[in-house]
C-alpha positions as CSV (number, residue, x, y, z in Angstrom):
1,X,-5.0,13.4,-26.0
2,X,-3.0,14.6,-23.0
3,X,-3.6,13.9,-19.4
4,X,-1.8,14.0,-16.1
5,X,-2.4,12.8,-12.5
6,X,-1.2,16.3,-11.5
7,X,-4.5,17.6,-12.7
8,X,-6.2,16.0,-9.7
9,X,-4.7,18.7,-7.5
10,X,-4.5,21.5,-10.1
11,X,-8.2,21.4,-11.0
12,X,-9.4,21.3,-7.4
13,X,-7.1,24.3,-6.8
14,X,-8.9,26.1,-9.6
15,X,-12.4,25.1,-8.4
16,X,-11.9,25.5,-4.6
17,X,-8.8,27.6,-4.0
18,X,-9.5,28.4,-0.4
19,X,-11.1,25.2,0.7
20,X,-8.9,23.1,3.1
21,X,-7.1,20.4,1.2
22,X,-4.9,19.0,4.1
23,X,-5.2,19.5,7.8
24,X,-2.2,18.3,9.8
25,X,-1.0,19.0,13.3
26,X,-2.9,22.3,13.6
27,X,-2.0,23.5,10.1
28,X,-4.7,23.9,7.4
29,X,-3.5,24.1,3.8
30,X,-5.9,25.3,1.1
31,X,-6.0,23.8,-2.4
32,X,-4.4,26.9,-4.1
33,X,-1.6,27.0,-1.5
34,X,-1.0,23.3,-1.8
35,X,-0.7,23.5,-5.6
36,X,1.6,26.6,-5.2
37,X,3.9,24.6,-2.9
38,X,3.8,21.6,-5.3
39,X,4.8,23.8,-8.3
40,X,7.6,25.4,-6.1
41,X,9.0,22.0,-5.3
42,X,8.8,21.2,-9.0
43,X,10.9,24.3,-9.8
44,X,13.7,23.1,-7.5
45,X,13.6,19.6,-9.0
46,X,13.7,21.0,-12.5
47,X,16.8,23.0,-11.5
48,X,18.3,19.6,-10.5
49,X,17.7,18.3,-14.0
50,X,14.5,16.3,-13.3
51,X,12.2,16.1,-16.4
52,X,9.5,14.0,-18.0
53,X,9.9,10.3,-17.4
54,X,12.6,10.6,-14.7
55,X,12.0,8.6,-11.5
56,X,12.1,10.4,-8.2
57,X,12.0,8.4,-5.0
58,X,10.1,9.8,-2.1
59,X,11.0,8.8,1.5
60,X,8.4,10.9,3.3
61,X,6.1,10.4,6.3
62,X,2.4,11.4,6.5
63,X,2.8,15.1,6.4
64,X,1.7,17.9,3.9
65,X,5.1,17.7,2.4
66,X,4.2,14.3,0.9
67,X,1.5,15.7,-1.5
68,X,3.6,18.8,-2.1
69,X,6.5,16.7,-3.5
70,X,4.4,14.0,-5.0
71,X,2.4,16.5,-7.1
72,X,5.6,18.5,-7.8
73,X,7.2,15.5,-9.4
74,X,4.0,14.7,-11.4
75,X,3.8,18.3,-12.5
76,X,7.2,17.9,-14.2
77,X,6.0,14.8,-16.1
78,X,8.3,12.8,-13.9
79,X,7.4,9.6,-12.0
80,X,7.1,9.4,-8.2
81,X,8.5,6.3,-6.6
82,X,7.1,6.3,-3.0
83,X,9.2,4.3,-0.6
84,X,8.0,2.6,2.5
85,X,9.4,4.6,5.5
86,X,9.8,1.5,7.5
87,X,12.4,-0.1,5.3
88,X,16.1,-0.5,6.2
89,X,18.9,1.2,4.3
90,X,19.6,-2.0,2.4
91,X,16.0,-2.3,1.3
92,X,15.8,1.3,0.2
93,X,19.0,1.0,-1.8
94,X,17.6,-1.9,-3.7
95,X,14.5,0.1,-4.7
96,X,16.6,3.1,-5.7
97,X,18.8,1.0,-7.9
98,X,16.0,-1.0,-9.4
99,X,13.8,2.0,-10.2
100,X,16.7,4.0,-11.6
101,X,15.8,7.0,-9.4
102,X,18.6,9.5,-9.5
103,X,17.0,11.7,-6.8
104,X,15.7,10.8,-3.4
105,X,13.5,13.3,-1.6
106,X,14.0,12.4,2.0
107,X,12.5,13.8,5.2
108,X,15.1,15.1,7.5
109,X,13.9,12.6,10.2
110,X,14.6,9.7,7.8
111,X,18.1,10.6,6.7
112,X,19.6,7.8,8.9
113,X,18.3,5.2,6.4
114,X,17.8,7.4,3.3
115,X,21.3,8.9,3.0
116,X,23.2,5.6,3.3
117,X,20.9,4.0,0.7
118,X,21.4,7.0,-1.7
119,X,25.2,6.9,-1.2
120,X,25.3,3.3,-2.3
121,X,23.4,4.0,-5.5
122,X,24.7,7.4,-6.4
123,X,21.3,9.0,-6.0
124,X,21.2,12.7,-4.9
125,X,19.4,13.4,-1.7
126,X,17.1,16.4,-1.4
127,X,15.9,17.0,2.1
128,X,12.7,18.5,3.5
129,X,12.6,20.3,5.8
130,X,16.3,21.3,6.2
131,X,18.5,24.2,7.0
132,X,20.3,26.3,4.4
133,X,22.2,24.5,1.8
134,X,22.2,23.3,-1.8
135,X,20.2,20.2,-1.1
136,X,17.2,22.0,0.3
137,X,14.0,21.2,-1.6
138,X,12.0,23.8,0.3
139,X,14.0,26.9,-0.6
140,X,12.1,29.8,-2.1
141,X,12.0,29.8,-5.9
142,X,9.5,30.9,-8.6
143,X,7.1,28.0,-9.1
144,X,6.6,26.5,-12.5
145,X,3.4,27.9,-14.1
146,X,1.6,24.7,-14.9
147,X,2.0,20.9,-15.2
148,X,3.5,19.2,-18.1
149,X,0.9,17.3,-20.2
150,X,1.4,13.6,-20.6
151,X,0.0,10.8,-22.9
152,X,-2.5,8.4,-21.4
153,X,-0.1,5.5,-21.6
154,X,2.8,7.4,-20.1
155,X,4.1,6.2,-16.8
156,X,2.6,8.0,-13.8
157,X,3.8,6.0,-10.8
158,X,6.1,3.1,-9.9
159,X,4.7,1.4,-6.8
160,X,6.7,-1.5,-5.4
161,X,5.1,-4.8,-4.6
162,X,6.6,-8.3,-4.6
163,X,5.8,-11.9,-5.3
164,X,7.1,-15.1,-3.7
165,X,10.3,-14.9,-5.7
166,X,11.8,-12.6,-3.1
167,X,12.9,-9.2,-4.4
168,X,10.2,-6.4,-4.7
169,X,8.9,-5.6,-8.2
170,X,7.9,-2.1,-9.4
171,X,4.4,-2.1,-10.7
172,X,4.2,0.5,-13.6
173,X,0.9,2.4,-13.4
174,X,0.1,4.7,-16.3
175,X,-1.6,8.1,-16.2
176,X,-4.8,6.5,-17.4
177,X,-4.6,3.7,-14.9
178,X,-4.5,6.1,-12.0
179,X,-6.9,8.7,-13.3
180,X,-9.6,6.2,-14.2
181,X,-9.3,4.3,-10.9
182,X,-9.5,7.6,-9.0
183,X,-12.4,8.9,-11.1
184,X,-14.3,5.6,-10.8
185,X,-13.8,4.9,-7.1
186,X,-14.4,8.6,-6.1
187,X,-18.0,8.0,-7.3
188,X,-18.4,4.4,-6.2
189,X,-17.6,2.9,-3.8
190,X,-16.1,5.9,-1.9
191,X,-18.9,8.3,-2.9
192,X,-16.5,11.2,-2.1
193,X,-17.9,14.7,-2.3
194,X,-16.6,18.2,-1.7
195,X,-18.1,18.4,1.8
196,X,-16.5,15.2,2.9
197,X,-13.7,15.1,5.5
198,X,-11.5,12.0,5.3
199,X,-9.4,10.8,8.2
200,X,-6.1,10.0,6.6
201,X,-4.2,7.5,8.9
202,X,-3.1,5.1,6.2
203,X,0.5,5.6,5.1
204,X,0.7,7.7,2.0
205,X,3.5,5.7,0.5
206,X,1.0,2.8,0.3
207,X,-1.5,2.5,-2.6
208,X,-4.5,2.4,-0.2
209,X,-3.7,5.6,1.6
210,X,-2.2,7.3,-1.5
211,X,-4.7,6.5,-4.3
212,X,-7.9,5.5,-2.5
213,X,-7.4,8.1,0.2
214,X,-5.4,11.2,-0.9
215,X,-6.1,11.1,-4.6
216,X,-9.9,10.5,-4.4
217,X,-10.2,13.1,-1.7
218,X,-8.3,15.7,-3.7
219,X,-10.2,14.8,-6.9
220,X,-13.5,15.5,-5.1
221,X,-12.2,18.8,-3.5
222,X,-12.7,17.3,-0.1
223,X,-10.5,17.7,3.0
224,X,-7.9,15.2,4.2
225,X,-7.2,15.2,7.9
226,X,-3.8,13.7,7.9
227,X,-2.4,11.8,10.9
228,X,1.3,11.2,11.2
229,X,0.7,7.8,12.5
230,X,-2.3,5.8,13.7
231,X,-3.1,5.6,17.4
232,X,-6.7,4.7,18.2
233,X,-7.3,7.2,21.1
234,X,-5.9,10.3,19.3
235,X,-7.6,9.1,16.1
236,X,-11.0,9.3,17.7
237,X,-10.3,12.7,19.1
238,X,-9.1,14.0,15.8
239,X,-12.1,12.6,13.9
240,X,-14.5,14.1,16.4
241,X,-12.7,17.5,16.4
242,X,-12.7,17.8,12.6
243,X,-16.1,16.3,12.0
244,X,-14.7,13.6,9.8
245,X,-17.3,11.8,7.6
246,X,-15.1,9.1,6.2
247,X,-12.7,6.6,7.6
248,X,-10.4,4.2,5.6
249,X,-8.4,1.6,7.4
250,X,-7.0,-1.9,7.6
251,X,-8.5,-4.4,10.0
252,X,-5.9,-3.9,12.8
253,X,-7.1,-0.2,13.0
254,X,-10.7,-1.3,13.5
255,X,-9.7,-3.6,16.3
256,X,-7.8,-0.8,18.0
257,X,-10.7,1.7,17.5
258,X,-13.1,-0.7,19.1
259,X,-10.8,-1.4,22.0
260,X,-10.8,2.3,23.0
261,X,-14.2,3.4,21.8
262,X,-16.1,2.4,25.0
263,X,-14.1,4.7,27.2
264,X,-13.3,7.4,24.7
265,X,-14.2,11.0,25.6
266,X,-15.7,11.5,22.2
267,X,-16.8,9.4,19.2
268,X,-16.9,10.7,15.7
269,X,-20.1,10.8,13.7
270,X,-18.8,9.0,10.7
271,X,-21.1,8.5,7.7
272,X,-19.2,5.5,6.3
273,X,-16.0,3.5,6.7
274,X,-14.0,1.4,4.2
275,X,-11.8,-1.6,5.0
276,X,-9.1,-3.2,2.8
277,X,-5.6,-4.7,2.9
278,X,-6.7,-7.9,4.7
279,X,-9.9,-9.8,5.6
280,X,-12.1,-8.0,8.1
281,X,-14.0,-10.6,10.2
282,X,-17.7,-10.2,10.0
283,X,-18.0,-9.9,13.8
284,X,-15.6,-7.0,13.8
285,X,-17.5,-5.3,10.9
286,X,-20.7,-5.7,12.9
287,X,-19.2,-4.3,16.1
288,X,-17.8,-1.2,14.2
289,X,-21.2,-0.5,12.7
290,X,-22.8,-0.8,16.1
291,X,-20.3,1.3,17.9
292,X,-19.9,4.1,15.3
293,X,-23.3,3.9,13.7
294,X,-22.1,3.8,10.1
295,X,-21.9,1.2,7.4
296,X,-18.6,-0.5,6.8
297,X,-17.7,-1.4,3.2
298,X,-15.1,-4.0,2.5
299,X,-13.2,-4.3,-0.7
300,X,-10.3,-5.8,-2.6
301,X,-7.4,-4.4,-4.6
302,X,-3.8,-4.8,-5.5
303,X,-0.9,-2.5,-6.2
304,X,-0.9,-3.9,-9.8
305,X,-4.5,-2.9,-10.3
306,X,-4.2,0.8,-9.4
307,X,-5.5,-0.5,-6.9
308,X,-9.3,-1.1,-6.6
309,X,-10.8,-4.2,-8.1
310,X,-14.0,-4.9,-6.2
311,X,-15.9,-3.3,-3.3
312,X,-19.2,-3.5,-1.5
313,X,-20.9,-0.5,-2.8
314,X,-23.9,1.6,-2.0
315,X,-25.6,0.7,-5.3
316,X,-26.1,-2.9,-4.1
317,X,-26.8,-4.6,-0.8
318,X,-23.7,-5.0,1.2
319,X,-22.7,-8.6,1.7
320,X,-20.3,-9.0,4.7
321,X,-17.9,-11.8,4.2
322,X,-17.4,-10.8,0.6
323,X,-15.3,-8.1,-1.0
324,X,-18.2,-6.9,-3.1
325,X,-18.6,-6.5,-6.9
326,X,-16.2,-5.1,-9.5
327,X,-16.0,-1.4,-9.8
328,X,-17.0,0.3,-13.1
329,X,-14.9,-0.7,-16.1
330,X,-13.3,-3.7,-14.4
331,X,-14.0,-7.4,-15.1
332,X,-13.3,-10.2,-12.5
333,X,-13.4,-13.9,-13.2
334,X,-12.2,-17.1,-11.7
335,X,-9.6,-19.2,-13.6
336,X,-8.1,-22.6,-13.1
337,X,-5.3,-21.9,-10.6
338,X,-3.1,-24.8,-11.8
339,X,-2.8,-23.5,-15.4
340,X,0.1,-21.0,-15.8
341,X,0.4,-20.5,-19.5
342,X,-3.2,-19.7,-20.3
343,X,-6.4,-18.6,-18.6
344,X,-9.3,-21.0,-18.5
345,X,-12.3,-19.5,-16.8
346,X,-14.4,-21.5,-14.4
347,X,-18.2,-21.3,-13.8
348,X,-19.9,-19.4,-11.0
349,X,-19.4,-21.1,-7.6
350,X,-16.1,-22.8,-8.3
351,X,-12.9,-21.8,-6.5
352,X,-9.9,-20.8,-8.5
353,X,-7.5,-17.9,-9.1
354,X,-8.9,-14.4,-9.3
355,X,-8.2,-12.8,-12.7
356,X,-8.8,-9.2,-13.6
357,X,-9.1,-7.1,-16.7
358,X,-9.9,-3.5,-17.2
359,X,-8.6,0.1,-17.1
360,X,-6.9,-0.6,-13.7
361,X,-4.4,-3.3,-14.8
362,X,-0.8,-2.1,-14.7
363,X,1.4,-1.8,-17.8
364,X,3.8,-4.4,-16.3
365,X,6.6,-4.8,-13.9
366,X,9.6,-2.5,-14.3
367,X,12.7,-4.4,-15.6
368,X,10.8,-7.7,-15.3
369,X,9.6,-8.9,-18.7
370,X,9.4,-12.5,-17.5
371,X,7.4,-11.6,-14.4
372,X,5.1,-9.4,-16.5
373,X,4.5,-12.3,-19.0
374,X,3.6,-14.6,-16.1
375,X,1.2,-12.1,-14.6
376,X,-0.5,-10.8,-17.8
377,X,-1.9,-13.8,-19.6
378,X,-4.6,-13.8,-22.4
379,X,-5.7,-10.3,-21.5
380,X,-6.1,-11.0,-17.8
381,X,-4.0,-10.1,-14.8
382,X,-3.4,-13.2,-12.6
383,X,-3.7,-12.0,-9.0
384,X,-2.3,-15.1,-7.3
385,X,-5.4,-15.0,-5.0
386,X,-7.9,-17.8,-4.7
387,X,-11.6,-16.8,-4.7
388,X,-15.1,-17.7,-5.8
389,X,-17.8,-15.6,-7.5
390,X,-21.5,-16.1,-6.4
391,X,-24.5,-15.9,-8.8
392,X,-24.9,-12.2,-8.0
393,X,-21.3,-11.3,-8.9
394,X,-20.0,-10.9,-5.4
395,X,-16.4,-12.0,-4.9
396,X,-15.3,-14.0,-1.8
397,X,-11.6,-14.5,-1.3
398,X,-10.7,-18.0,-0.1
399,X,-6.9,-18.1,0.2
400,X,-3.8,-17.0,-1.5
401,X,-2.0,-19.0,-4.2
402,X,1.1,-17.1,-3.4
403,X,3.0,-17.7,-0.2
404,X,2.9,-14.0,0.8
405,X,2.0,-13.2,4.3
406,X,-0.4,-10.3,4.9
407,X,0.3,-8.8,8.3
408,X,-1.8,-5.8,9.3
409,X,-2.3,-4.7,5.7
410,X,1.4,-5.0,4.8
411,X,2.8,-7.6,2.4
412,X,5.5,-9.8,3.8
413,X,7.4,-12.0,1.4
414,X,8.7,-15.2,3.0
415,X,11.8,-15.7,0.8
416,X,13.1,-12.2,1.6
417,X,12.7,-12.9,5.4
418,X,14.3,-16.4,5.0
419,X,17.3,-14.9,3.2
420,X,18.0,-12.6,6.2
421,X,17.4,-15.3,8.8
422,X,19.6,-17.8,7.1
423,X,22.6,-15.6,7.9
424,X,22.2,-16.2,11.6
425,X,25.0,-18.4,12.8
426,X,22.7,-20.8,14.8
427,X,20.1,-21.3,12.0
428,X,20.6,-24.2,9.5
429,X,17.4,-23.9,7.6
430,X,14.3,-21.8,7.8
431,X,10.8,-21.6,6.3
432,X,8.7,-18.5,6.9
433,X,4.9,-18.9,6.9
434,X,1.9,-16.9,7.9
435,X,-0.3,-18.1,10.8
436,X,-3.7,-16.7,11.7
437,X,-3.7,-13.8,14.1
438,X,-6.9,-12.0,15.3
439,X,-5.2,-8.6,15.6
440,X,-3.1,-8.5,12.4
441,X,-4.9,-11.0,10.2
442,X,-1.7,-13.0,9.9
443,X,1.5,-13.1,12.0
444,X,5.0,-13.9,10.6
445,X,6.2,-17.3,11.9
446,X,9.7,-18.6,11.3
447,X,10.0,-22.4,11.4
448,X,13.7,-23.1,12.1
449,X,16.0,-26.1,11.9
450,X,19.1,-25.3,14.1
451,X,22.7,-26.1,13.4
452,X,24.2,-29.2,15.2
453,X,24.8,-28.7,18.9
454,X,22.3,-25.7,19.2
455,X,19.2,-26.2,21.4
456,X,16.0,-24.4,20.8
457,X,13.8,-22.8,23.4
458,X,12.2,-19.6,24.6
459,X,15.5,-17.9,25.2
460,X,16.8,-18.6,21.7
461,X,13.4,-17.5,20.2
462,X,13.7,-14.2,22.0
463,X,17.3,-13.8,20.8
464,X,16.2,-14.5,17.2
465,X,13.3,-12.0,17.4
466,X,15.7,-9.3,18.6
467,X,18.3,-10.2,16.0
468,X,15.8,-10.1,13.1
469,X,14.2,-6.8,14.4
470,X,17.4,-5.0,13.6
471,X,17.7,-6.3,10.1
472,X,14.1,-6.2,8.8
473,X,11.4,-3.6,8.7
474,X,9.1,-3.6,11.7
475,X,6.2,-5.3,10.0
476,X,8.4,-8.0,8.4
477,X,10.4,-9.6,11.3
478,X,9.0,-12.8,12.8
479,X,7.4,-12.5,16.3
480,X,7.1,-16.2,16.5
481,X,9.8,-18.9,16.1
482,X,9.1,-22.7,16.1
483,X,11.9,-25.2,16.2
484,X,11.9,-28.5,14.2
485,X,14.4,-31.3,13.6
486,X,13.3,-31.7,10.0
487,X,10.9,-30.1,7.5
488,X,8.1,-31.9,5.6
489,X,9.4,-32.1,2.0
490,X,7.8,-32.7,-1.3
491,X,9.2,-35.0,-4.1
492,X,11.5,-32.2,-5.4
493,X,12.8,-31.4,-1.9
494,X,10.7,-28.3,-1.5
495,X,9.4,-27.5,2.0
496,X,5.7,-28.2,2.1
497,X,4.6,-24.9,3.7
498,X,0.9,-25.8,3.8
499,X,1.8,-28.6,6.2
500,X,3.6,-26.2,8.4
501,X,0.8,-23.7,8.4
502,X,-1.6,-26.5,9.4
503,X,0.7,-27.6,12.2
504,X,1.2,-24.2,13.7
505,X,-2.0,-22.4,12.9
506,X,-3.4,-23.0,16.4
């Protein structure tokens, strides 16, 4: 049996060659043209020695070039490693080294961070778009004729996530992981059809925008209206202009859309909207439905689960406040959170750790056998999230077992931020926590003990914000600093972060 995620684009190009696949900044690219461009990119990469199984890092913004390169890499049987465009050069260098990527396809606009990262790891940079030169990925060549078949358990993608241990981990998703998640969710919950027009404002480097958005859209032969970045006013205009039927976003986007909708010149006639990445307050969900006249479906997924696990779906009554029921072929259960070495399932109605099994569960973490063994236990993937299942099978998320902060749909890992802040000369010790925030779901808060002789206050807090902004990606740096003389400690000397969250959550 041979499969390939590249077939998602190839088959829609064969079925609907002239139908718009991507619309961006006034340009409309049909399916046949997009597949031609992808195979042309593949030909250049093949000349550079890229072949089956090789990892190719992508540092690319929301632009048609992203699917061109992404599917070009897949067509060679190689493995795309999408990189968050907000990362610093140090952070990118780590991902390049860890993934073993020997090539970095970098947008010209991102070379300031991409090239130093590649230089440190010995990766070759291929730029798009660029002028004449040997490192152009967009130069004219004869495209490869077709994609390279792969086995179902061959690696398709490496998508980076992280735990509370600090350094990001590469989740290895197989061809079958991705294809089954796309095929399943295209039907339910996303109900994506060839006449749909999806507004693509989620970043394509992220699993939500990439798999739930781009891949399900292309699998259905629908149209992706791609926005370079999200801004609520222009988003409403674009959705109305292109008659978008579907919106996918994180809660912060819904807050922003509501803020401008009352005075907007035009409102789109959306048929349905999907929320993920963080909890969407029921009040906001109800306001969106009232203002835009369409149902909002909230769901749950993780990078390690390709990504969709559960969703409110058209087949059953929507239940706001929950993340719905498992998608086809996926099992969800609740296990005792305090047991690490085995999975002991709990009855309906009890709170515990959400565990998942099915076609969506990753093959493991790249180069992390111990982390893989901790996550994949007794045939289940341990999510690190706490939840409860009701008698009808709906999942409600309660809290996170991990200390991860989820800000605006982006994962922020406290230890990584703490390691950076600890280098500041005025900081003696720091604990990073997430505190509730209406706009972003959670805000990053740094609780700091200062070195002797240093006084805290608003001026120092502003100084620390500015300092950390230059050393961390935009969604990671703390906007809030609190100063303490001492931390609450447990018996082993570990900072009791739950006490800090309780103290500063107001």
